[in-house]
C-alpha positions as CSV (number, residue, x, y, z in Angstrom):
1,X,-1.9,-15.7,9.5
2,X,1.1,-13.4,9.7
3,X,1.1,-9.9,8.2
4,X,3.5,-11.0,5.4
5,X,1.5,-14.1,4.5
6,X,-1.7,-12.1,4.4
7,X,-0.2,-9.4,2.1
8,X,1.2,-12.2,-0.2
9,X,-2.3,-13.8,-0.5
10,X,-3.8,-10.4,-1.3
11,X,-1.3,-9.8,-4.0
12,X,-2.0,-13.2,-5.6
13,X,-5.8,-12.5,-5.5
14,X,-5.2,-9.2,-7.1
15,X,-3.2,-10.7,-9.9
16,X,-5.8,-13.4,-10.5
17,X,-8.7,-11.0,-10.4
18,X,-6.9,-8.5,-12.7
19,X,-6.1,-11.2,-15.3
20,X,-9.6,-12.4,-15.2
21,X,-10.9,-8.9,-15.8
22,X,-8.3,-8.4,-18.5
23,X,-9.3,-11.5,-20.5
24,X,-13.0,-11.8,-19.7
25,X,-14.1,-8.2,-20.2
26,X,-12.2,-7.6,-23.5
27,X,-15.0,-5.8,-25.3
28,X,-16.7,-4.1,-22.3
29,X,-16.3,-0.4,-22.3
30,X,-17.6,2.0,-19.6
31,X,-17.9,5.8,-20.2
32,X,-14.7,6.6,-18.4
33,X,-12.3,3.6,-18.8
34,X,-12.5,0.1,-20.2
35,X,-12.6,-2.8,-17.8
36,X,-9.7,-4.4,-19.6
37,X,-7.4,-1.5,-18.6
38,X,-8.7,-1.7,-15.0
39,X,-7.8,-5.4,-14.9
40,X,-4.3,-4.7,-16.1
41,X,-3.8,-2.0,-13.5
42,X,-5.1,-4.3,-10.7
43,X,-2.8,-7.1,-11.9
44,X,0.2,-4.8,-11.9
45,X,-0.7,-3.6,-8.4
46,X,-0.8,-7.2,-7.3
47,X,2.7,-7.8,-8.6
48,X,3.9,-4.6,-6.8
49,X,2.2,-5.9,-3.6
50,X,4.0,-9.3,-3.8
51,X,7.3,-7.6,-4.6
52,X,7.0,-5.2,-1.6
53,X,6.0,-8.1,0.7
54,X,9.0,-10.1,-0.5
55,X,11.3,-7.2,0.1
56,X,9.8,-6.7,3.6
57,X,10.2,-10.4,4.4
58,X,13.8,-10.5,3.3
59,X,14.5,-7.3,5.3
60,X,12.8,-8.7,8.5
61,X,14.9,-11.9,8.4
62,X,18.2,-10.1,8.4
63,X,20.0,-10.1,11.8
64,X,20.1,-6.7,13.4
65,X,23.4,-5.5,14.9
């Protein structure tokens, strides 16, 4: 699998995992931070990963002069 495809898959897995944590661990609180907040952060990082990968894919397809 190419580098871009692998990064895209990782981003999707992060979004899915983050959303599962966000909805499944609604009432679970740890001493430092709630797992719901961690899930939200992981999902947002997954979106950023996909956006950065898409930007890199578009940039790598442009012809170089």
